[in-house]
C-alpha positions in Angstrom: -50.3 129.6 -115.8 -51.3 129.9 -119.5 -51.6 133.6 -119.1 -48.0 134.0 -118.2 -46.8 132.3 -121.4 -49.2 134.5 -123.5 -47.7 137.6 -121.8 -44.2 136.3 -122.5 -45.1 135.8 -126.2 -46.5 139.3 -126.4 -43.4 140.8 -124.8 -41.2 138.8 -127.2 -43.1 139.8 -130.2 -43.1 143.4 -129.0 -39.3 143.5 -128.7 -38.9 141.7 -132.0 -41.1 144.3 -133.7 -39.2 147.1 -131.9 -35.9 145.6 -133.2 -37.3 145.5 -136.8 -38.5 149.1 -136.5 -35.1 150.2 -135.4 -33.5 148.5 -138.4 -35.7 150.8 -140.6 -34.3 154.0 -139.2 -32.0 155.9 -141.5 -29.4 157.4 -139.2 -27.8 160.7 -140.4 -24.1 160.6 -141.2 -21.5 162.8 -139.4 -21.6 165.5 -142.2 -25.3 166.0 -141.8 -25.2 166.1 -138.0 -22.4 168.7 -138.1 -24.3 170.9 -140.6 -27.6 170.7 -138.6 -25.7 171.5 -135.4 -24.1 174.6 -136.9 -27.5 175.8 -138.2 -29.2 175.3 -134.9 -26.4 177.1 -133.1 -26.5 180.1 -135.5 -30.3 180.3 -135.3 -30.1 180.1 -131.5 -27.6 183.0 -131.3 -29.7 185.1 -133.7 -32.9 184.5 -131.7 -31.0 185.3 -128.5 -29.7 188.6 -130.0 -33.3 189.5 -131.1 -34.5 188.9 -127.6 -31.8 191.1 -126.1 -32.5 193.9 -128.5 -36.3 193.7 -127.9 -35.7 193.6 -124.1 -33.5 196.7 -124.3 -36.1 198.6 -126.3 -38.8 197.7 -123.9 -36.6 198.6 -120.9 -35.9 202.0 -122.4 -39.6 202.5 -123.1 -40.6 201.6 -119.6 -37.9 203.8 -118.1 -39.1 206.7 -120.3 -42.7 206.2 -119.2 -41.8 205.9 -115.5 -39.7 209.1 -115.6 -42.3 211.3 -117.2 
């Protein structure tokens, strides 16, 4: 029965430590979140456009080679 109390103490200290670690987190404010969201969205659109252009070029090249 002593093992169960040791396990309970471990769990308690684990969650206490977890709570203390969460207190150390510096959460971003709304302004930073909005800025980073806009940047990620713009970069995603740019990468998507690059993929579309490269895909079209490859498609044209493959069609050219097939029709030779």
